[in-house]
N, C-alpha and C positions, 0 to 999 in steps of 0.2 A: 259609570264604567260599562263597557259592552259585555254582554253575556259571553262567558268563555265557551269556545268550541271544543268538542271532544272527538276522539277517534270513534269510528263506527264500531258498534258492539261486535266483538269477536274478531276485530282487526287491530292488532296490537302494535304499538311502537316498540322497537328494539333499540335500547339506549346503552351507552357505556355504563358500567364495564361489561354488561351482558353481551353486547355486540362483539366483544373480543372472543367469546366462546363460539359464536357463530362463525367468525372469520377463521378461527382455528380449525373447526370442523370442515368448513368449505375448503380450506387449504389442504387438509388431509385428503379430501375427496379428489381434488384436482391433481394432486401429486400421484395418487393411485391410478387415476384415469390415464395419466401420461404413461405410467409403467405398463398399462394394459393396451395402449395404443388407441384409446377412444378419444374422439375429437368433440369439442364443445359445439352445441347447436342452440340457438336462441330463437324462439318463435313468439308471435304476438300474444299478449294476455287476452285480447278480444278476438274471438273467432266466430264464423257463422254458426248459428245454433244448429243448423242441419248437420254440421260436422259431428257433433256429439250425439244427435239423435240417430244418425246413420251408423256412427262408429261404435258407440257404447251400447246402443239398444234402447228402443223407445220405452220398454217396460222395466228399465232399471231404476233403482231408487234415485240415482244421480240425476237422470233426465227427468223423471217424474216429479221429484220433490226438492232437489238440492241446488239446481243451477240458478245463477243470477242472469236472467235473460231480459232483454229489452228490445224495443224497436228503434232503429236509427231514425231520428226526426228529419234527417236530410234526404234520405232516399227510401225509407220504409223497410230496409233490410232488418231481418231478425238476427240479433247478435247475442252472444253470451260471454261472460268471463269464463276463462277455461277452468273446468273442475278437475282436470288432469292434463298431462302433457303428451301422452303417447299419440293420441289422435292428431294433435297439432304437428308433431314431428313427422308422422306418416304423411299428412297433408302436404307439408313442405317438401318432402322427398319426391312425392308424386308431381307436385306443381312444377318443380325445377328439374325434373328428370334426373334426379341425383343418383339413381341406381343404374344408369345406363352403362357405366364403366365397371360394374361389380358391386360387391357388398360394401356397406358402410357401418362402422362402429362409432356410435355417437353417445354423448351424455349431456344432461342439462341440469341446472340448479335454478329454481325460481318459484315465485308465488303461484298458488292455485286458489280457487275460490269455491266454497260450497255453502249454501244457505241452510245451515243446520244449527241445532242448539249448541252454543259454545260450551265446552267442558275442558277439563285438564287434558292437554295434548291434542285436542281437536278444536281448532279455531275456524272461523269463517274464511279468513285468509290464512292459509298455511303454506309451508315451504316444502318443496319436494326435490329430492335428487333422484334422477333416473338414468338408466343406461339402456340403449336400444341397439341391437345388432340386426340390421336389415339386409336381406339378400342371402342369408345363411340358413340352410335347411337341416344341417346335421345336429345330432345330439351333443357334439363336442362344445358347441357354442352355448347351449342350454347349461351345460355343466360349468363352462367358463364363467358365466354370469353368477351362478350360485357361489362358486369359489371366490369370485371377486368380492361378493358381499362378506364372505368369511374373512378375506384379507383385510377389509375395512374394519370389521370387529376387532381383529387383532391389532391393527394400527391404533385403535382407540382405547385398547385395554379391556374390551368387552369379551367375555369368555363364553364360547359356544357350549351348549348343554347346561351351564350354570346360570348364565344371564339371558341367553337367547337360545332358541332351538328351532330346527328346521323341519317343516312338514312338506311333503310332496304328494302329488297325484298326477294322473294322466287323464285328460278329458277326451283322448282319442280324436278321431276325425269326424267330420260332419255326418256321414252316413251312420257311423256307430252311435253318435249322440242321438240321431233321429230314432234309432231302434230303442235306445235307452229311454228317450223321451216318451215314446209310445207306451213303454212299460210303466214309466212313472205315472203318466196320466191314468192308465188303467188302475194302478194301485191306489192313487189318491181319490179317484172317482168312486172306488169301492168303499172308501171311508170318508165320503163327502161331509158327513155330519161332524167329523172331528177337525175339519179344516178351519183355521181362523180366516178373517176377512182378506188379509194379504195373500194367503195361500189360494183362496177361491179366485181372487183376481188374477193370479199368475198361472192358474192351473192349465189354461189352454194357450197362454202366450209365452210363458217362460217357466215351465215346471221345475227346471233344474235349480232355479233360484229358491224354490221352496226348501231345498236341502240346506240352505244357508240360514234358515230361520233360527232366531234365538229364543222363540217362544217356548217356555218349559213344557207347556201342555202339548206341544207338537213333537217333542223329541222321540217318544216311543214309536210314533207313526213313521217319522223320518228314518229311524234306525232300522225299521222293518222294510223300508223301500228297496226296490231293486238297485243293485250296486253297478256303477258304470264299468268297473274293471271286468265284470262278467260279459260285457258286450264288446270289448276291444278285440280287434283283429290282430293277426300276426305282426304286421308292420308297426302298428302302434305299440304293441307290447315290446317289440325289439328296440324301438326308439327309447322307450322308458327304461328298459334294461340297460341300454348303453349309457344313458345318463347316470343311472345308479352305479354302474361299474366304475365310472370315473370318480364319483364321489366316494365310493368304497375304497378305491385305491389311494385317494387323498386322505383317508382316515376321517372323513366328515360323517358324523352320526346324523340320522334323520328318521322321521316316522312317516310311513305312508298313511295318508288320511283320505279315504275314499269319498268323504263329504266335502273336501276342499274344492270349491268351484270358482272362487274369485267373483268380484262384483260387476265385471263388464262382460258383455256377450261375446266379445271378439276372441276369446282364448280357445286354443285347441292343444292337443298333446300335453306337454309338460306344463304344470302350474306349481308354484311353490310359495310358501310364506315363512318368514322368520318371525316367531312370536316370543313374547316375554310375559312373565307373571310378576315382574318386579315393579310394575306400575299399578298395582291393585288388581283389578280384573284382568284376565288374560287378554292381551292385545297384540295386534299385528304391527310390527315396526317396518317391515319390508315385504313386498309381495310382487309377484310377476309371473311370467310364463310366455308360452309361444302363441303367436297370433298370425298364422300364415295367410289368412284370408283378408286381413284388414286393409292391406295396401290396395288390392283390387276393389274392395268394397268402397274405398274412398276415392276411386277414380284413377288409380295408378295401374301400371302393368302388373300382373300377378307376380308376387315375390314373397318368399317366406320371411319371417321376422320373429324375434324374441326379445324380451326386455323385462325391466322391473322398475318399481317406484318405491321410494323410501321417504317417510315423513320425518323431516329434520327436527320438528318440535319434539316428537316422541323420542328420537335418538338423544336429544339434549336432556330431556327429562330422565331418561335411563342413565345417562352419564352422571347426572346430578345425584340420582338415587344411589349409584355405585360409588360416589365420592371421587369421580374422575374429573379433573379440571385441567385446562391448559396451563402450561408454565407461565409465570408472570413475564411480561415483556415491557418493562418500563424504559424510559429514555436513558441513554448512557450518561448524558450530561444535563445539568440544569444551569442555565446562564443567568447569573445575578448581575443586574445592571442598576446600580443605586442612583445614578444621576443622568440627566439629559446629555451631559457632555460625553458620557461613555457610550452613547447609543450607536454612533457611526462605527467606531472601532469594534464594538461588541458585535454588531450585525455583520460586519465584514468577516470576522473570525468565525462566527456561528455558521454563516453560509458556506464558508470554505470547509468546515467540518462536515456539514450536511452533504456537500458535494463529494466528500471522501467516504460517504456511507455511514456516518455516525449519527445516531438519533440524538438531537439536542432540543430540549424544551426551553424556550427563552421566556424569562419573566416579562409579563405585560405591565407597563406602567413603571413608576419609579418609587415603589414603597421602600420603607426602611430596611436595613440589612437583616434585622431580626425577623421581620415578616417574610422576607424573601427566602431566608434560610429555612423557615418553617414550611414554606411551599415546596422548596427543593427537597426536603426530607419526605414530605407527603407524596411527592411525585414518584418515589421509588428509585430515582436516579442514583447511580453509584458515585458520581463526582459532581461537585459544584465548580463552575468557572466563575471567578469573581472579577468583574471589570470595575474595580474601585478607582477613584480619582488618582490615588498615589500610584497604583499599578500602571494606569494609563500614562501617567507622566513619565514613568520609567520605560515605556514601550513594552510592558509585560501584562500578563494575565495570571491570576493566582488559581491554582488547581487544588481543591480540597476534597479528600476522600470522606464521603458522608457515611460510609458503613464501617470505617475503621478509625475509632477515636484516637488511637495511638499513632496513626500515620502522620508524617510531617507534611505541612502545606508546601507545595512546590510553586516555583515561578517559571513561566514559559514565555517565550518571545511572541509578541503579537504578530510579527511578520512571518513567523515560521509555522503557522497552523498546519500547513500541508505536510510538514516534515515530522511533527510530533503526533499527527492524527492517528497513524497506524499503531503507535505505542498505546494509545488510549483504547483502541479496539481490542487489543490483546491483553490489556492490563487486568 
């Protein structure tokens, strides 16, 4: 026997019935996006490596350590599996001049890839839902996206403040960050002996990322570092105040976290994260912010933009931890076909019922009645349609209620499936 093949480590199959949870979550997301007026966008899983080097930053963990990159053997191009989706969406908008007629509100759902150690809620292939509003500069759209996430939590039964909580910060504009950057470098240079290897490497390339360090030995030094809010100008502060005013009016609680910087270099002004402590260590389930320079950086005409990404594996883990599950969705009917002679009339009726919008699971093969009833019960169907030889001879099909033992079995005309189909939907 051939050696069995297995999925790549950290890239998992999603099988029934678990796949039903994914479909339910994705359906909730799509319905919400329709209500907000966001349109679906789909970009390639494989992109030029340069897109992420230029877009995310050469000295980010993602680019340095986590990308699946390779050289195309046909033409020598350097390619990567996408580690996130924002850069690809921006590339697509620039390539197709999609912003020439004004702003675009878009969303995506799809797999991303990062070469890191697999752990609970963090796989090498993971799935992300994201929304991007491109061509909009105002704080109103920042607030809209944050409130959109809250609306999704409420749709799913996740309670803000109890199950998830919101953290905010403003990263200001490039000139303000440069002044803060210089102050950070001076601060950390004065304490060079206390820096770990990651911090030393980032000191002159991306010192802001040092603030995101989880090293316990670095925390006191980071806490004493210059704070970005002290370097923000009037316009940046006004933008942040306007975002907060909308959230305050909406009754959404949040905490301002001056150390919140996000993992990509492209962010400016508003950044936010939704975090939870229901999955063990505190973890981010959604994060985003404004990235006004990225479109130009990737070759498009200058345009503002803001968006977020949400890890679906983590959301599903959180739902499981909270005991929230989609309602069961079994077939309405199970068709029992005990003999080959009943196959043609049974299939004719079943297809008519399906065309009328009724979910029917038809038994495969011609097992005995007892075995088929057992399968019908296990399917969760409300009714069994019995295409027995006697019923077929009379031009009928028997309908049996599988969930009410006291209900009488009914006989229905084979030729009239379209007329009694509506009764079955509402029964």
